[in-house]
C-alpha positions as CSV (number, residue, x, y, z in Angstrom):
1,M,0.0,0.0,0.0
2,S,1.7,3.2,-1.1
3,E,1.3,6.3,1.1
4,E,1.6,8.6,-1.8
5,N,-1.7,7.5,-3.4
6,E,-3.4,7.2,0.0
7,G,-6.2,9.6,0.6
8,F,-6.7,11.7,3.8
9,L,-9.4,9.5,5.4
10,S,-7.5,6.2,4.8
11,R,-4.3,7.7,6.3
12,W,-6.3,9.0,9.2
13,S,-7.9,5.6,9.7
14,R,-4.6,3.8,9.6
15,R,-3.0,6.1,12.1
16,K,-6.1,5.8,14.4
17,R,-5.9,2.0,14.4
18,A,-2.1,2.2,15.2
19,V,-2.8,4.3,18.3
20,V,-5.6,1.9,19.4
21,E,-3.3,-1.1,19.0
22,G,-0.7,0.6,21.1
23,R,1.8,1.2,18.3
24,A,3.4,4.5,17.5
25,P,1.9,6.0,14.3
26,E,4.3,5.9,11.4
27,E,5.6,9.3,10.5
28,P,5.7,10.1,6.8
29,A,9.2,10.3,5.3
30,P,10.6,13.8,4.9
31,P,10.5,15.0,1.3
32,A,13.6,14.5,-0.8
33,P,15.9,17.5,-0.8
34,L,15.4,19.8,-3.8
35,E,18.1,19.8,-6.3
36,A,20.0,23.0,-6.4
37,K,18.7,25.2,-9.2
38,P,21.2,26.4,-11.7
39,E,22.2,29.9,-11.3
40,A,20.4,32.5,-13.4
41,P,22.1,33.3,-16.6
42,P,24.2,36.4,-16.3
43,A,22.2,39.6,-16.8
44,E,22.4,41.1,-20.2
45,P,24.7,44.0,-20.4
46,E,23.0,47.3,-19.7
47,D,22.0,48.9,-23.0
48,D,22.9,52.5,-23.2
49,F,19.9,54.7,-23.3
50,D,20.2,58.4,-23.5
51,L,17.2,60.5,-22.4
52,S,18.6,63.4,-24.4
53,S,18.0,61.4,-27.6
54,L,14.2,61.7,-27.1
55,P,12.5,64.4,-29.0
56,P,10.7,67.2,-27.0
57,I,7.1,66.3,-26.2
58,D,5.8,69.5,-27.9
59,S,7.4,68.6,-31.2
60,L,5.6,65.2,-31.5
61,T,3.1,64.7,-34.3
62,I,0.7,62.0,-35.3
63,E,3.4,60.5,-37.5
64,S,6.1,60.4,-34.7
65,D,7.4,57.2,-33.4
66,F,6.5,56.8,-29.7
67,K,8.3,53.5,-29.1
68,A,11.3,55.3,-27.7
69,F,9.2,56.7,-24.9
70,L,8.1,53.2,-23.9
71,H,11.7,52.1,-23.0
72,R,12.0,50.9,-19.4
73,K,14.5,53.6,-18.5
74,V,12.2,56.4,-19.4
75,P,10.8,58.0,-16.3
76,L,7.1,57.4,-15.8
77,E,6.2,61.1,-15.8
78,L,7.9,61.5,-19.2
79,R,6.2,58.4,-20.6
80,A,2.8,59.5,-19.4
81,A,3.3,63.0,-21.0
82,A,4.3,61.4,-24.3
83,L,1.3,59.1,-24.3
84,R,-1.1,61.9,-23.3
85,R,0.3,63.9,-26.3
86,A,-0.3,60.9,-28.6
87,W,-3.9,60.5,-27.4
88,S,-4.6,64.2,-27.9
89,L,-3.2,64.1,-31.5
90,D,-5.4,61.1,-32.5
91,P,-9.0,62.4,-33.3
92,A,-10.5,58.9,-32.8
93,I,-9.4,59.0,-29.2
94,R,-9.6,62.7,-28.6
95,D,-13.1,63.2,-29.9
96,F,-14.6,59.9,-28.5
97,I,-17.9,60.4,-26.8
98,G,-18.8,57.4,-24.8
99,P,-22.2,56.0,-24.0
100,A,-23.8,58.9,-22.2
101,D,-27.3,58.0,-21.1
102,Y,-28.8,61.4,-21.5
103,A,-26.8,62.7,-24.5
104,W,-28.9,61.0,-27.2
105,D,-32.2,62.1,-28.5
106,F,-34.4,59.0,-28.6
107,N,-37.3,60.9,-30.3
108,A,-35.2,61.7,-33.4
109,P,-34.9,59.0,-36.1
110,D,-31.1,59.4,-36.2
111,G,-30.7,60.4,-32.5
112,V,-29.0,57.3,-31.3
113,P,-25.9,56.1,-33.1
114,G,-26.3,52.7,-34.6
115,F,-30.1,52.7,-34.4
116,A,-32.3,53.9,-37.3
117,L,-35.7,53.3,-38.6
118,E,-34.4,52.5,-42.1
119,L,-32.4,49.4,-42.9
120,G,-29.1,50.3,-44.5
121,G,-27.6,49.1,-47.7
122,D,-27.1,45.4,-48.0
123,A,-29.6,44.5,-45.2
124,M,-32.4,46.1,-47.2
125,K,-31.4,44.1,-50.3
126,L,-31.2,40.9,-48.4
127,L,-34.5,41.4,-46.7
128,S,-36.3,42.3,-50.0
129,H,-34.8,39.3,-51.7
130,A,-35.8,37.0,-48.8
131,L,-39.4,38.3,-49.0
132,G,-39.5,38.1,-52.8
133,L,-40.0,41.8,-53.1
134,D,-37.2,42.3,-55.6
135,A,-38.7,40.0,-58.2
136,P,-40.2,41.8,-61.2
137,A,-44.0,42.1,-61.0
138,P,-45.8,39.9,-63.6
139,K,-47.3,42.0,-66.4
140,P,-51.0,41.5,-66.8
141,E,-51.9,39.8,-70.1
142,A,-54.0,41.8,-72.4
143,E,-57.6,40.6,-72.4
144,A,-58.9,39.0,-75.6
145,P,-61.1,41.4,-77.6
146,D,-64.0,38.9,-77.6
147,E,-64.1,38.8,-73.8
148,A,-64.0,42.6,-73.6
149,V,-66.8,43.0,-76.0
150,A,-68.9,40.3,-74.4
151,M,-68.4,42.0,-71.0
152,A,-69.5,45.4,-72.4
153,E,-72.6,44.0,-74.1
154,A,-73.8,41.9,-71.1
155,P,-76.7,43.4,-69.2
156,A,-75.9,44.7,-65.8
157,P,-77.0,42.4,-63.0
158,E,-80.1,43.4,-61.2
159,A,-79.9,44.5,-57.7
160,P,-81.5,41.9,-55.3
161,P,-84.9,43.1,-53.9
162,E,-84.8,44.5,-50.5
163,P,-86.5,42.4,-47.8
164,P,-89.7,43.8,-46.4
165,S,-89.1,45.9,-43.3
166,L,-90.5,44.6,-40.2
167,A,-91.8,47.1,-37.8
168,I,-91.2,46.2,-34.2
169,A,-93.3,47.9,-31.7
170,E,-91.3,49.5,-29.0
171,A,-92.2,48.4,-25.5
172,A,-93.1,51.1,-23.0
173,P,-90.1,52.0,-20.9
174,E,-90.4,50.4,-17.5
175,A,-89.7,52.3,-14.4
176,E,-86.0,52.2,-13.7
177,A,-85.1,49.9,-10.9
178,P,-82.0,50.7,-8.9
179,L,-79.1,48.5,-10.1
180,E,-77.4,46.4,-7.4
181,R,-73.7,46.4,-7.5
182,P,-72.2,42.9,-7.6
183,R,-70.1,42.0,-4.7
184,R,-66.4,42.3,-5.3
185,H,-65.1,40.8,-2.1
186,G,-66.2,38.9,1.0
187,G,-69.0,39.7,3.3
188,A,-68.2,43.4,3.9
189,L,-70.6,45.7,2.1
190,P,-69.2,48.6,0.1
191,V,-69.9,52.0,1.6
């Protein structure tokens, strides 16, 4: 029976039986000593980085290379200033307006970006094709002249006679009796 594959309860049971039988419980063997790790490779030689080689922040444009400001030896304040300048130069970042709950006009058809009453472009074509609306309408065939003449010469159908009207004598109005309200709940009467 190997102790390595032994679970907690079986190990506990084995040790408990050893105490009841008067034997000293077996202590687990100490773990094997760890092998000495090989020493870390020597650090790479320090690369020379000159802060004076960086361009001034005010001279940066959208075409400038900002990778030099991301070097690990650049102070955080200088790196943050360069990134702030890059973000202010990019109109996609600078002019971004996030989802503001009250900034959109839900009453206007184009008041909410991405939502419109009309389907755009390809979606409209696909939908009309799926519904069969893009198929050309069948042209009505010209009626044969014989049928047209026969229809014109045929006498107009007579209107059906009206049924005789039945006069119903109106009953004399009865005295109005007070209407009882139906009960809407238990035994309590409404006030």
